[in-house]
N, C-alpha and C positions, 0 to 999 in steps of 0.2 A: 175761173169762176169764183167770185167772192163768196165766202161762207159756204164752201162746197164739201163739207164733211159728211160722208156717207157711212152708214153702219151696214155691214154685210154679216149675215148669220147663217152658218152652214156647218154641219158636223163633218163634212168632207174637207180635210186640210188642203188638198190639191185645189179644190174650187176656191177656197179662201185665198190661197197663194196666187193663183192665176188672176182672179178678179182684182185683188189688191194691187198686184204689179201693173196690170193694165190700167186701172183707174188712176193710180199714182203717176204713171207715165203720161197721162193726159192732164196732169196738174191738179188732181183732186186729192183731198185728204181722206183716207179710208181707215176705218177701225173695223176689226174683225172679231167676231165672237163665235165660238164653236158650239154654243148651246143657248137656250133661252135665258137661263139665269144669268149667264155672263153678259148677254145683251141688255138685260134689264139693269144690271149694275152700271154698265156704260151709259145708259140713258139717264140714270140718276146723277151722273157726273157731268154731262154736257148735252147740248142740243145737236141734233143732226138734221140735215135737210131732207133725208130720206132713209128708209131702211129697206134692204133687200133680204128676204128670209127664205130659207128652204121650208118646205112643208113638213116633210118626214124627218124628224130628228128624235133621238132617244130622249126620254123625259118629256119635255114640253115641245109640242109640235108647233108649226107656224101659226095655226089658228088660235091656239091658247096664248102664244106669245103676242099675237096681234091684239087680243082682248086685253091683256095687261098693259101693252104699250098705249092703247087708246086712252087708258086712265091717266097716263103720264104725259103723253104728247098727242092730244086728240086731233090735231091738224096735220101731223106729219104724214106724208104719203108713205104707204107701205106697198112694196112689190113682193109677190110670192113666186118662187121658182119651184117647179116640181117635175118629176119624170112622169107624172100621171095627170096631165091636163085633160079633164073631162067636163062635160056640161055640169055635172054635180059639183065638182071641185070649184069650177068657175062661179056657180051660183052661191055656194057657201062662202067663197072669198068675197064676193060682192056684198053679201049680207054682213060679213065681218068688217066691212069698210076697207078692204084691200083695193088699192087703185088699179093694179095691173097683175095679171097672172101670165107667166110665160114658162115654156117647157125647157127642161134640161135635155141635152146640153143647150145652153143659150149662146147667142151671138153677142159677144161683149160690146162691140161697137153700137149695136142697136140698144142695148141696155144703157150704155153711156148717153146716147141721144135722149132716151126717156128721162134719165136723171137730170140732164142739163135742162130739159124742158120743164121738169118739175121744179127745179131750183129757181128758174126764172118766173114761175107762175105762182109760187106759194111762199108764205112765211111760216116757219115751223116753230117759232118761239112762242111760248104760251102768253 
């Protein structure tokens, strides 16, 4: 997939390693950040077709990160992963402009399919 650079943000190194390895084996370029500040720095340096972020992280949570990312890359799709998918979390995610919410543990092949669909459907360059 052309221009297939994805940003994955999670404070769990195992999730970053597994997600990165899987997506890279599928021909995607993956950048990983272990917290919101690191993710914002990466977004200052390059464009991504999509960001997948955890909700619950120390410091900046996924909603706060999304708010800041919207200022930098307003059209970039953002997916939220959480162990606590509830109607309230889903509502808050929708209000924040998050495109998809999925529960942990997530099925990597399904997330890859969503990413590929998003990459074909949107341009994330400002």
